[in-house]
Every structure is written in C-alpha cells, then in structure tokens.
Biopython code that builds the backbone (N, CA, C, O; Angstrom):
import numpy as np
from Bio.PDB.StructureBuilder import StructureBuilder

atoms = [
    (1, "UNK", "N", (-18.661, -16.220, 121.753)),
    (1, "UNK", "CA", (-19.670, -15.428, 121.085)),
    (1, "UNK", "C", (-20.036, -14.255, 121.977)),
    (1, "UNK", "O", (-20.219, -14.415, 123.184)),
    (2, "UNK", "N", (-20.139, -13.091, 121.386)),
    (2, "UNK", "CA", (-20.492, -11.877, 122.101)),
    (2, "UNK", "C", (-21.957, -11.928, 122.500)),
    (2, "UNK", "O", (-22.785, -12.460, 121.760)),
    (3, "UNK", "N", (-22.285, -11.374, 123.676)),
    (3, "UNK", "CA", (-23.671, -11.303, 124.109)),
    (3, "UNK", "C", (-24.448, -10.401, 123.145)),
    (3, "UNK", "O", (-24.015, -9.289, 122.842)),
    (4, "UNK", "N", (-25.584, -10.881, 122.672)),
    (4, "UNK", "CA", (-26.392, -10.116, 121.736)),
    (4, "UNK", "C", (-27.093, -8.977, 122.461)),
    (4, "UNK", "O", (-27.601, -9.151, 123.568)),
    (5, "UNK", "N", (-27.115, -7.828, 121.835)),
    (5, "UNK", "CA", (-27.719, -6.630, 122.398)),
    (5, "UNK", "C", (-29.122, -6.435, 121.845)),
    (5, "UNK", "O", (-29.446, -6.904, 120.754)),
    (6, "UNK", "N", (-29.943, -5.738, 122.611)),
    (6, "UNK", "CA", (-31.255, -5.360, 122.103)),
    (6, "UNK", "C", (-31.106, -4.125, 121.230)),
    (6, "UNK", "O", (-30.095, -3.424, 121.291)),
    (7, "UNK", "N", (-32.106, -3.870, 120.428)),
    (7, "UNK", "CA", (-32.103, -2.708, 119.540)),
    (7, "UNK", "C", (-33.269, -1.816, 119.915)),
    (7, "UNK", "O", (-34.401, -2.287, 120.031)),
    (8, "UNK", "N", (-33.003, -0.525, 120.107)),
    (8, "UNK", "CA", (-34.057, 0.392, 120.538)),
    (8, "UNK", "C", (-34.269, 1.551, 119.576)),
    (8, "UNK", "O", (-34.854, 2.565, 119.957)),
    (9, "UNK", "N", (-33.818, 1.425, 118.374)),
    (9, "UNK", "CA", (-34.023, 2.376, 117.280)),
    (9, "UNK", "C", (-32.921, 3.407, 117.138)),
    (9, "UNK", "O", (-33.055, 4.291, 116.292)),
    (10, "UNK", "N", (-31.881, 3.361, 117.876)),
    (10, "UNK", "CA", (-30.800, 4.314, 117.690)),
    (10, "UNK", "C", (-30.100, 4.005, 116.376)),
    (10, "UNK", "O", (-29.606, 2.897, 116.170)),
    (11, "UNK", "N", (-30.062, 4.995, 115.488)),
    (11, "UNK", "CA", (-29.525, 4.789, 114.141)),
    (11, "UNK", "C", (-28.097, 4.269, 114.183)),
    (11, "UNK", "O", (-27.723, 3.422, 113.372)),
    (12, "UNK", "N", (-27.314, 4.754, 115.097)),
    (12, "UNK", "CA", (-25.912, 4.317, 115.154)),
    (12, "UNK", "C", (-25.785, 2.823, 115.451)),
    (12, "UNK", "O", (-24.740, 2.229, 115.185)),
    (13, "UNK", "N", (-26.831, 2.215, 115.998)),
    (13, "UNK", "CA", (-26.786, 0.799, 116.349)),
    (13, "UNK", "C", (-27.230, -0.126, 115.217)),
    (13, "UNK", "O", (-26.987, -1.331, 115.284)),
    (14, "UNK", "N", (-27.860, 0.398, 114.204)),
    (14, "UNK", "CA", (-28.473, -0.448, 113.185)),
    (14, "UNK", "C", (-27.461, -1.396, 112.541)),
    (14, "UNK", "O", (-27.684, -2.606, 112.507)),
    (15, "UNK", "N", (-26.369, -0.864, 112.038)),
    (15, "UNK", "CA", (-25.387, -1.715, 111.348)),
    (15, "UNK", "C", (-24.795, -2.759, 112.271)),
    (15, "UNK", "O", (-24.660, -3.921, 111.888)),
    (16, "UNK", "N", (-24.439, -2.361, 113.485)),
    (16, "UNK", "CA", (-23.887, -3.318, 114.451)),
    (16, "UNK", "C", (-24.898, -4.410, 114.768)),
    (16, "UNK", "O", (-24.552, -5.590, 114.818)),
    (17, "UNK", "N", (-26.142, -4.014, 114.980)),
    (17, "UNK", "CA", (-27.210, -4.959, 115.284)),
    (17, "UNK", "C", (-27.381, -5.962, 114.141)),
    (17, "UNK", "O", (-27.439, -7.168, 114.378)),
    (18, "UNK", "N", (-27.459, -5.473, 112.924)),
    (18, "UNK", "CA", (-27.679, -6.349, 111.768)),
    (18, "UNK", "C", (-26.525, -7.315, 111.543)),
    (18, "UNK", "O", (-26.744, -8.490, 111.249)),
    (19, "UNK", "N", (-25.317, -6.832, 111.678)),
    (19, "UNK", "CA", (-24.151, -7.707, 111.502)),
    (19, "UNK", "C", (-24.159, -8.826, 112.540)),
    (19, "UNK", "O", (-23.975, -9.994, 112.196)),
    (20, "UNK", "N", (-24.369, -8.476, 113.795)),
    (20, "UNK", "CA", (-24.367, -9.474, 114.869)),
    (20, "UNK", "C", (-25.454, -10.521, 114.656)),
    (20, "UNK", "O", (-25.215, -11.712, 114.851)),
    (21, "UNK", "N", (-26.640, -10.086, 114.260)),
    (21, "UNK", "CA", (-27.748, -11.016, 114.116)),
    (21, "UNK", "C", (-27.647, -11.861, 112.861)),
    (21, "UNK", "O", (-28.067, -13.018, 112.862)),
    (22, "UNK", "N", (-27.098, -11.306, 111.792)),
    (22, "UNK", "CA", (-26.850, -12.130, 110.596)),
    (22, "UNK", "C", (-25.885, -13.264, 110.935)),
    (22, "UNK", "O", (-26.108, -14.417, 110.565)),
    (23, "UNK", "N", (-24.826, -12.923, 111.633)),
    (23, "UNK", "CA", (-23.845, -13.944, 112.010)),
    (23, "UNK", "C", (-24.468, -14.997, 112.919)),
    (23, "UNK", "O", (-24.262, -16.195, 112.724)),
    (24, "UNK", "N", (-25.224, -14.547, 113.904)),
    (24, "UNK", "CA", (-25.833, -15.498, 114.837)),
    (24, "UNK", "C", (-26.809, -16.421, 114.110)),
    (24, "UNK", "O", (-26.824, -17.627, 114.354)),
    (25, "UNK", "N", (-27.614, -15.863, 113.230)),
    (25, "UNK", "CA", (-28.566, -16.685, 112.480)),
    (25, "UNK", "C", (-27.824, -17.735, 111.670)),
    (25, "UNK", "O", (-28.221, -18.900, 111.643)),
    (26, "UNK", "N", (-26.759, -17.328, 111.016)),
    (26, "UNK", "CA", (-25.984, -18.294, 110.209)),
    (26, "UNK", "C", (-25.323, -19.360, 111.065)),
    (26, "UNK", "O", (-25.221, -20.514, 110.648)),
    (27, "UNK", "N", (-24.876, -18.990, 112.250)),
    (27, "UNK", "CA", (-24.168, -19.939, 113.105)),
    (27, "UNK", "C", (-25.100, -20.831, 113.922)),
    (27, "UNK", "O", (-24.830, -22.021, 114.086)),
    (28, "UNK", "N", (-26.187, -20.269, 114.433)),
    (28, "UNK", "CA", (-26.980, -20.992, 115.428)),
    (28, "UNK", "C", (-28.374, -21.424, 114.979)),
    (28, "UNK", "O", (-28.852, -22.479, 115.397)),
    (29, "UNK", "N", (-29.036, -20.627, 114.133)),
    (29, "UNK", "CA", (-30.416, -20.984, 113.798)),
    (29, "UNK", "C", (-30.662, -21.004, 112.290)),
    (29, "UNK", "O", (-31.769, -20.716, 111.835)),
    (30, "UNK", "N", (-29.657, -21.335, 111.537)),
    (30, "UNK", "CA", (-29.795, -21.333, 110.077)),
    (30, "UNK", "C", (-30.814, -22.346, 109.578)),
    (30, "UNK", "O", (-31.378, -22.159, 108.500)),
    (31, "UNK", "N", (-31.068, -23.414, 110.330)),
    (31, "UNK", "CA", (-32.014, -24.433, 109.897)),
    (31, "UNK", "C", (-33.450, -24.145, 110.337)),
    (31, "UNK", "O", (-34.373, -24.866, 109.956)),
    (32, "UNK", "N", (-33.640, -23.096, 111.135)),
    (32, "UNK", "CA", (-34.997, -22.724, 111.557)),
    (32, "UNK", "C", (-35.746, -22.144, 110.360)),
    (32, "UNK", "O", (-35.143, -21.610, 109.429)),
    (33, "UNK", "N", (-37.066, -22.260, 110.406)),
    (33, "UNK", "CA", (-37.847, -21.668, 109.323)),
    (33, "UNK", "C", (-37.746, -20.139, 109.418)),
    (33, "UNK", "O", (-37.444, -19.596, 110.480)),
    (34, "UNK", "N", (-37.996, -19.464, 108.311)),
    (34, "UNK", "CA", (-37.836, -18.009, 108.232)),
    (34, "UNK", "C", (-38.683, -17.309, 109.294)),
    (34, "UNK", "O", (-38.215, -16.366, 109.932)),
    (35, "UNK", "N", (-39.913, -17.756, 109.489)),
    (35, "UNK", "CA", (-40.787, -17.119, 110.473)),
    (35, "UNK", "C", (-40.161, -17.155, 111.870)),
    (35, "UNK", "O", (-40.238, -16.170, 112.605)),
    (36, "UNK", "N", (-39.547, -18.271, 112.239)),
    (36, "UNK", "CA", (-38.891, -18.375, 113.540)),
    (36, "UNK", "C", (-37.688, -17.441, 113.621)),
    (36, "UNK", "O", (-37.458, -16.815, 114.655)),
    (37, "UNK", "N", (-36.923, -17.343, 112.542)),
    (37, "UNK", "CA", (-35.774, -16.442, 112.527)),
    (37, "UNK", "C", (-36.218, -14.989, 112.703)),
    (37, "UNK", "O", (-35.614, -14.239, 113.469)),
    (38, "UNK", "N", (-37.274, -14.599, 111.991)),
    (38, "UNK", "CA", (-37.787, -13.232, 112.086)),
    (38, "UNK", "C", (-38.293, -12.967, 113.502)),
    (38, "UNK", "O", (-37.993, -11.922, 114.078)),
    (39, "UNK", "N", (-39.048, -13.890, 114.060)),
    (39, "UNK", "CA", (-39.564, -13.706, 115.415)),
    (39, "UNK", "C", (-38.433, -13.633, 116.434)),
    (39, "UNK", "O", (-38.513, -12.876, 117.401)),
    (40, "UNK", "N", (-37.389, -14.411, 116.220)),
    (40, "UNK", "CA", (-36.242, -14.368, 117.123)),
    (40, "UNK", "C", (-35.592, -12.991, 117.094)),
    (40, "UNK", "O", (-35.283, -12.437, 118.149)),
    (41, "UNK", "N", (-35.377, -12.429, 115.905)),
    (41, "UNK", "CA", (-34.795, -11.088, 115.797)),
    (41, "UNK", "C", (-35.733, -10.069, 116.437)),
    (41, "UNK", "O", (-35.278, -9.187, 117.166)),
    (42, "UNK", "N", (-37.032, -10.178, 116.177)),
    (42, "UNK", "CA", (-37.992, -9.242, 116.761)),
    (42, "UNK", "C", (-37.935, -9.247, 118.286)),
    (42, "UNK", "O", (-38.186, -8.223, 118.922)),
    (43, "UNK", "N", (-37.609, -10.387, 118.868)),
    (43, "UNK", "CA", (-37.557, -10.461, 120.335)),
    (43, "UNK", "C", (-36.443, -9.588, 120.909)),
    (43, "UNK", "O", (-36.465, -9.269, 122.098)),
    (44, "UNK", "N", (-35.480, -9.201, 120.095)),
    (44, "UNK", "CA", (-34.378, -8.350, 120.544)),
    (44, "UNK", "C", (-34.592, -6.882, 120.188)),
    (44, "UNK", "O", (-33.727, -6.051, 120.466)),
    (45, "UNK", "N", (-35.709, -6.556, 119.589)),
    (45, "UNK", "CA", (-36.044, -5.164, 119.291)),
    (45, "UNK", "C", (-36.925, -4.682, 120.430)),
    (45, "UNK", "O", (-38.085, -5.078, 120.541)),
    (46, "UNK", "N", (-36.365, -3.822, 121.279)),
    (46, "UNK", "CA", (-37.060, -3.421, 122.496)),
    (46, "UNK", "C", (-36.778, -1.973, 122.820)),
    (46, "UNK", "O", (-35.645, -1.506, 122.706)),
    (47, "UNK", "N", (-37.803, -1.277, 123.219)),
    (47, "UNK", "CA", (-37.645, 0.068, 123.726)),
    (47, "UNK", "C", (-37.960, 1.151, 122.723)),
    (47, "UNK", "O", (-37.797, 0.981, 121.515)),
    (48, "UNK", "N", (-38.408, 2.251, 123.247)),
    (48, "UNK", "CA", (-38.671, 3.416, 122.425)),
    (48, "UNK", "C", (-39.680, 3.155, 121.329)),
    (48, "UNK", "O", (-40.549, 2.291, 121.453)),
    (49, "UNK", "N", (-39.553, 3.907, 120.264)),
    (49, "UNK", "CA", (-40.496, 3.763, 119.155)),
    (49, "UNK", "C", (-40.258, 2.478, 118.366)),
    (49, "UNK", "O", (-41.076, 2.112, 117.523)),
    (50, "UNK", "N", (-39.156, 1.794, 118.629)),
    (50, "UNK", "CA", (-38.917, 0.500, 117.978)),
    (50, "UNK", "C", (-39.987, -0.508, 118.387)),
    (50, "UNK", "O", (-40.335, -1.397, 117.610)),
    (51, "UNK", "N", (-40.511, -0.370, 119.613)),
    (51, "UNK", "CA", (-41.579, -1.267, 120.061)),
    (51, "UNK", "C", (-42.836, -1.111, 119.212)),
    (51, "UNK", "O", (-43.514, -2.095, 118.918)),
    (52, "UNK", "N", (-43.149, 0.119, 118.818)),
    (52, "UNK", "CA", (-44.324, 0.372, 117.983)),
    (52, "UNK", "C", (-44.134, -0.299, 116.629)),
    (52, "UNK", "O", (-45.042, -0.966, 116.133)),
    (53, "UNK", "N", (-42.959, -0.129, 116.029)),
    (53, "UNK", "CA", (-42.667, -0.755, 114.743)),
    (53, "UNK", "C", (-42.757, -2.270, 114.862)),
    (53, "UNK", "O", (-43.352, -2.929, 114.009)),
    (54, "UNK", "N", (-42.163, -2.826, 115.924)),
    (54, "UNK", "CA", (-42.178, -4.278, 116.135)),
    (54, "UNK", "C", (-43.610, -4.790, 116.245)),
    (54, "UNK", "O", (-43.950, -5.805, 115.636)),
    (55, "UNK", "N", (-44.449, -4.106, 117.008)),
    (55, "UNK", "CA", (-45.839, -4.520, 117.171)),
    (55, "UNK", "C", (-46.578, -4.513, 115.834)),
    (55, "UNK", "O", (-47.371, -5.412, 115.554)),
    (56, "UNK", "N", (-46.319, -3.502, 115.014)),
    (56, "UNK", "CA", (-46.941, -3.446, 113.687)),
    (56, "UNK", "C", (-46.495, -4.604, 112.804)),
    (56, "UNK", "O", (-47.304, -5.188, 112.083)),
    (57, "UNK", "N", (-45.215, -4.933, 112.862)),
    (57, "UNK", "CA", (-44.697, -6.060, 112.072)),
    (57, "UNK", "C", (-45.331, -7.362, 112.540)),
    (57, "UNK", "O", (-45.737, -8.183, 111.718)),
    (58, "UNK", "N", (-45.419, -7.559, 113.845)),
    (58, "UNK", "CA", (-46.020, -8.788, 114.383)),
    (58, "UNK", "C", (-47.467, -8.911, 113.932)),
    (58, "UNK", "O", (-47.900, -9.984, 113.511)),
    (59, "UNK", "N", (-48.222, -7.810, 114.020)),
    (59, "UNK", "CA", (-49.619, -7.841, 113.573)),
    (59, "UNK", "C", (-49.722, -8.150, 112.086)),
    (59, "UNK", "O", (-50.577, -8.936, 111.678)),
    (60, "UNK", "N", (-48.868, -7.549, 111.274)),
    (60, "UNK", "CA", (-48.889, -7.816, 109.830)),
    (60, "UNK", "C", (-48.518, -9.261, 109.519)),
    (60, "UNK", "O", (-49.076, -9.859, 108.598)),
    (61, "UNK", "N", (-47.589, -9.823, 110.271)),
    (61, "UNK", "CA", (-47.231, -11.236, 110.080)),
    (61, "UNK", "C", (-48.407, -12.137, 110.438)),
    (61, "UNK", "O", (-48.702, -13.096, 109.725)),
    (62, "UNK", "N", (-49.078, -11.824, 111.548)),
    (62, "UNK", "CA", (-50.220, -12.633, 111.978)),
    (62, "UNK", "C", (-51.373, -12.568, 110.985)),
    (62, "UNK", "O", (-52.106, -13.544, 110.820)),
    (63, "UNK", "N", (-51.535, -11.450, 110.338)),
    (63, "UNK", "CA", (-52.610, -11.273, 109.349)),
    (63, "UNK", "C", (-52.192, -11.712, 107.948)),
    (63, "UNK", "O", (-52.961, -11.576, 106.996)),
    (64, "UNK", "N", (-50.991, -12.233, 107.824)),
    (64, "UNK", "CA", (-50.423, -12.645, 106.536)),
    (64, "UNK", "C", (-50.308, -11.494, 105.545)),
    (64, "UNK", "O", (-50.400, -11.697, 104.335)),
    (65, "UNK", "N", (-50.105, -10.276, 106.068)),
    (65, "UNK", "CA", (-49.881, -9.117, 105.213)),
    (65, "UNK", "C", (-48.408, -8.974, 104.867)),
    (65, "UNK", "O", (-48.046, -8.277, 103.919)),
    (66, "UNK", "N", (-47.567, -9.637, 105.642)),
    (66, "UNK", "CA", (-46.126, -9.680, 105.383)),
    (66, "UNK", "C", (-45.725, -11.132, 105.233)),
    (66, "UNK", "O", (-46.212, -12.005, 105.953)),
    (67, "UNK", "N", (-44.830, -11.380, 104.288)),
    (67, "UNK", "CA", (-44.315, -12.724, 104.102)),
    (67, "UNK", "C", (-42.880, -12.604, 103.602)),
    (67, "UNK", "O", (-42.634, -12.036, 102.538)),
    (68, "UNK", "N", (-41.956, -13.129, 104.355)),
    (68, "UNK", "CA", (-40.546, -13.082, 103.972)),
    (68, "UNK", "C", (-40.109, -14.456, 103.496)),
    (68, "UNK", "O", (-40.310, -15.457, 104.185)),
    (69, "UNK", "N", (-39.509, -14.498, 102.312)),
    (69, "UNK", "CA", (-38.989, -15.763, 101.803)),
    (69, "UNK", "C", (-37.678, -16.134, 102.481)),
    (69, "UNK", "O", (-37.381, -17.311, 102.686)),
    (70, "UNK", "N", (-36.898, -15.111, 102.828)),
    (70, "UNK", "CA", (-35.647, -15.314, 103.559)),
    (70, "UNK", "C", (-35.551, -14.240, 104.634)),
    (70, "UNK", "O", (-36.136, -13.166, 104.496)),
    (71, "UNK", "N", (-34.831, -14.521, 105.682)),
    (71, "UNK", "CA", (-34.703, -13.566, 106.784)),
    (71, "UNK", "C", (-33.997, -12.295, 106.325)),
    (71, "UNK", "O", (-34.206, -11.233, 106.910)),
    (72, "UNK", "N", (-33.172, -12.383, 105.298)),
    (72, "UNK", "CA", (-32.483, -11.217, 104.769)),
    (72, "UNK", "C", (-33.445, -10.133, 104.307)),
    (72, "UNK", "O", (-33.139, -8.946, 104.419)),
    (73, "UNK", "N", (-34.612, -10.528, 103.785)),
    (73, "UNK", "CA", (-35.618, -9.547, 103.380)),
    (73, "UNK", "C", (-36.121, -8.756, 104.584)),
    (73, "UNK", "O", (-36.301, -7.541, 104.507)),
    (74, "UNK", "N", (-36.343, -9.442, 105.678)),
    (74, "UNK", "CA", (-36.777, -8.777, 106.909)),
    (74, "UNK", "C", (-35.704, -7.820, 107.412)),
    (74, "UNK", "O", (-36.010, -6.700, 107.821)),
    (75, "UNK", "N", (-34.450, -8.258, 107.383)),
    (75, "UNK", "CA", (-33.357, -7.412, 107.857)),
    (75, "UNK", "C", (-33.209, -6.159, 106.993)),
    (75, "UNK", "O", (-32.857, -5.094, 107.500)),
    (76, "UNK", "N", (-33.474, -6.281, 105.700)),
    (76, "UNK", "CA", (-33.453, -5.111, 104.813)),
    (76, "UNK", "C", (-34.556, -4.139, 105.210)),
    (76, "UNK", "O", (-34.328, -2.930, 105.266)),
    (77, "UNK", "N", (-35.759, -4.663, 105.488)),
    (77, "UNK", "CA", (-36.853, -3.799, 105.935)),
    (77, "UNK", "C", (-36.490, -3.080, 107.231)),
    (77, "UNK", "O", (-36.765, -1.890, 107.385)),
    (78, "UNK", "N", (-35.878, -3.800, 108.151)),
    (78, "UNK", "CA", (-35.461, -3.197, 109.414)),
    (78, "UNK", "C", (-34.454, -2.077, 109.165)),
    (78, "UNK", "O", (-34.556, -0.998, 109.750)),
    (79, "UNK", "N", (-33.488, -2.340, 108.301)),
    (79, "UNK", "CA", (-32.469, -1.335, 108.003)),
    (79, "UNK", "C", (-33.078, -0.117, 107.323)),
    (79, "UNK", "O", (-32.710, 1.016, 107.633)),
    (80, "UNK", "N", (-34.015, -0.342, 106.391)),
    (80, "UNK", "CA", (-34.681, 0.784, 105.735)),
    (80, "UNK", "C", (-35.457, 1.620, 106.750)),
    (80, "UNK", "O", (-35.449, 2.849, 106.680)),
    (81, "UNK", "N", (-36.112, 0.970, 107.674)),
    (81, "UNK", "CA", (-36.926, 1.669, 108.669)),
    (81, "UNK", "C", (-36.088, 2.508, 109.625)),
    (81, "UNK", "O", (-36.476, 3.621, 109.980)),
    (82, "UNK", "N", (-34.947, 1.982, 110.041)),
    (82, "UNK", "CA", (-34.189, 2.632, 111.108)),
    (82, "UNK", "C", (-32.846, 3.207, 110.698)),
    (82, "UNK", "O", (-32.231, 3.949, 111.464)),
    (83, "UNK", "N", (-32.377, 2.873, 109.490)),
    (83, "UNK", "CA", (-31.055, 3.355, 109.154)),
    (83, "UNK", "C", (-30.836, 3.759, 107.714)),
    (83, "UNK", "O", (-29.688, 3.852, 107.280)),
    (84, "UNK", "N", (-31.875, 4.000, 106.969)),
    (84, "UNK", "CA", (-31.696, 4.388, 105.572)),
    (84, "UNK", "C", (-31.793, 3.207, 104.650)),
    (84, "UNK", "O", (-32.605, 3.202, 103.724)),
    (85, "UNK", "N", (-30.989, 2.219, 104.886)),
    (85, "UNK", "CA", (-31.104, 0.917, 104.275)),
    (85, "UNK", "C", (-30.954, 0.783, 102.779)),
    (85, "UNK", "O", (-30.925, 1.758, 102.029)),
    (86, "UNK", "N", (-30.863, -0.450, 102.387)),
    (86, "UNK", "CA", (-30.708, -0.844, 100.997)),
    (86, "UNK", "C", (-32.068, -1.028, 100.354)),
    (86, "UNK", "O", (-33.082, -1.135, 101.043)),
    (87, "UNK", "N", (-32.084, -1.065, 99.050)),
    (87, "UNK", "CA", (-33.341, -1.284, 98.352)),
    (87, "UNK", "C", (-33.385, -2.643, 97.672)),
    (87, "UNK", "O", (-34.472, -3.123, 97.354)),
    (88, "UNK", "N", (-32.260, -3.270, 97.442)),
    (88, "UNK", "CA", (-32.306, -4.577, 96.782)),
    (88, "UNK", "C", (-32.317, -5.699, 97.806)),
    (88, "UNK", "O", (-31.834, -5.544, 98.928)),
    (89, "UNK", "N", (-32.872, -6.821, 97.403)),
    (89, "UNK", "CA", (-32.980, -7.975, 98.295)),
    (89, "UNK", "C", (-31.631, -8.668, 98.424)),
    (89, "UNK", "O", (-30.830, -8.700, 97.490)),
    (90, "UNK", "N", (-31.405, -9.224, 99.621)),
    (90, "UNK", "CA", (-30.191, -9.997, 99.861)),
    (90, "UNK", "C", (-30.534, -11.471, 99.859)),
    (90, "UNK", "O", (-31.678, -11.862, 100.090)),
    (91, "UNK", "N", (-29.534, -12.274, 99.595)),
    (91, "UNK", "CA", (-29.711, -13.711, 99.672)),
    (91, "UNK", "C", (-29.116, -14.204, 100.968)),
    (91, "UNK", "O", (-28.324, -13.508, 101.604)),
    (92, "UNK", "N", (-29.484, -15.359, 101.343)),
    (92, "UNK", "CA", (-29.035, -15.948, 102.601)),
    (92, "UNK", "C", (-27.589, -16.241, 102.565)),
    (92, "UNK", "O", (-27.036, -16.742, 103.544)),
]
sb = StructureBuilder()
sb.init_structure("model")
sb.init_model(0)
sb.init_chain("A")
sb.init_seg("    ")
for serial, (resi, resn, name, xyz) in enumerate(atoms, 1):
    if name == "N":
        sb.init_residue(resn, " ", resi, " ")
    sb.init_atom(name, np.array(xyz, "f"), 0.0, 1.0, " ", f" {name:<3s}", serial, name[0])
structure = sb.get_structure()
C-alpha cells in the first residue's frame, strides 16, 4: 500500500487524494462509522487554507450542522470545495 499523502488544497492533488482515500477506506476502515471515516480523512487535510476549511467542517460536525450518511457525501463536498467537483451523491 502506498503511503497516504496529506492534502493542502492544491487543485492538482484533489483527484489523487480522493482516489487514494476512497480505496483506503474500502480496504481498511469500511466497517468504521461514517463520522470516524470523515474524521480520519480530515486528519490528512493539512496546510494552507485547507486548514481553515477543515476547522469549519469540524465545528459544523460538532454542532450537528453537518451530517453525512455515507463518507462519499463528504468526499463530494471536499471535491466541490477544492476541485470543482460533482453535484450528485455517490454511494459507498
């Protein structure tokens, strides 16, 4: 397994980051609850203005202003924020 990289908001990294983390989630933490999966991905978002976005997401999760039924919804939000992204929801 390739060493997972952190994400610092560089648009060129978004697709690579999402692919790697989708695979890792499916292989290693698929049985974890969605909140744990989202928090795990957030732990790899570091640096630059990505930290500001991450902090806002964490605060919204703590206040129950955000709720993801599947981790794919969170990954779509991340892609929309940093790379243009899709508008439809993905399934696990």
